[in-house]
C-alpha positions as CSV (number, residue, x, y, z in Angstrom):
1,X,-6.2,-29.0,-1.8
2,X,-3.4,-27.1,-0.3
3,X,-2.0,-27.8,3.1
4,X,-3.3,-25.6,5.9
5,X,-1.4,-24.5,9.0
6,X,-1.9,-22.4,12.0
7,X,0.1,-19.1,12.0
8,X,0.2,-17.0,15.2
9,X,-3.2,-18.4,16.3
10,X,-4.8,-17.9,12.9
11,X,-6.2,-21.1,11.4
12,X,-5.5,-20.8,7.7
13,X,-8.1,-23.5,6.9
14,X,-10.8,-20.8,7.6
15,X,-9.3,-18.3,5.1
16,X,-10.8,-17.9,1.7
17,X,-8.7,-19.1,-1.2
18,X,-8.6,-16.5,-3.9
19,X,-9.0,-17.2,-7.6
20,X,-6.2,-16.2,-9.9
21,X,-8.1,-13.1,-11.2
22,X,-8.8,-11.9,-7.6
23,X,-5.1,-12.3,-6.7
24,X,-4.0,-10.4,-9.8
25,X,-6.5,-7.5,-9.1
26,X,-5.3,-7.3,-5.4
27,X,-1.7,-7.2,-6.5
28,X,-2.4,-4.4,-9.0
29,X,-4.1,-2.4,-6.3
30,X,-1.3,-3.0,-3.9
31,X,1.3,-1.9,-6.5
32,X,-0.6,1.3,-7.2
33,X,-0.9,2.2,-3.6
34,X,2.8,1.4,-3.0
35,X,3.7,3.7,-5.9
36,X,1.5,6.5,-4.3
37,X,3.3,5.9,-1.0
38,X,6.7,6.3,-2.6
39,X,5.6,9.5,-4.3
40,X,4.5,11.0,-1.0
41,X,7.7,9.9,0.7
42,X,9.7,11.5,-2.1
43,X,7.7,14.8,-1.7
44,X,8.2,14.8,2.0
45,X,11.9,14.1,1.6
46,X,12.1,17.1,-0.7
47,X,10.2,19.3,1.7
48,X,12.4,18.4,4.6
49,X,15.6,19.0,2.8
50,X,14.5,22.0,0.7
51,X,12.5,23.9,3.4
52,X,9.4,24.1,1.3
53,X,6.3,25.5,3.2
54,X,4.4,22.5,4.7
55,X,0.9,24.0,4.2
56,X,1.7,24.4,0.5
57,X,2.6,20.7,0.4
58,X,-0.6,19.7,2.2
59,X,-2.6,21.7,-0.3
60,X,-0.8,20.0,-3.2
61,X,-1.3,16.5,-1.7
62,X,-5.0,17.2,-1.2
63,X,-5.4,18.0,-4.9
64,X,-3.5,14.9,-6.0
């Protein structure tokens, strides 16, 4: 059993320990969402510096 500690008032002994498969799946989901976030940041950066019409951008993002 791993050692448990209290972090900022959260007793880690009460937290569920994930199986390897569960951790791998959560990491994949996190990486996908992080990639999506970087995509949107890149599009916004382009819009800000290029002067593209923001409603057009919102329509594009809704389709994506």
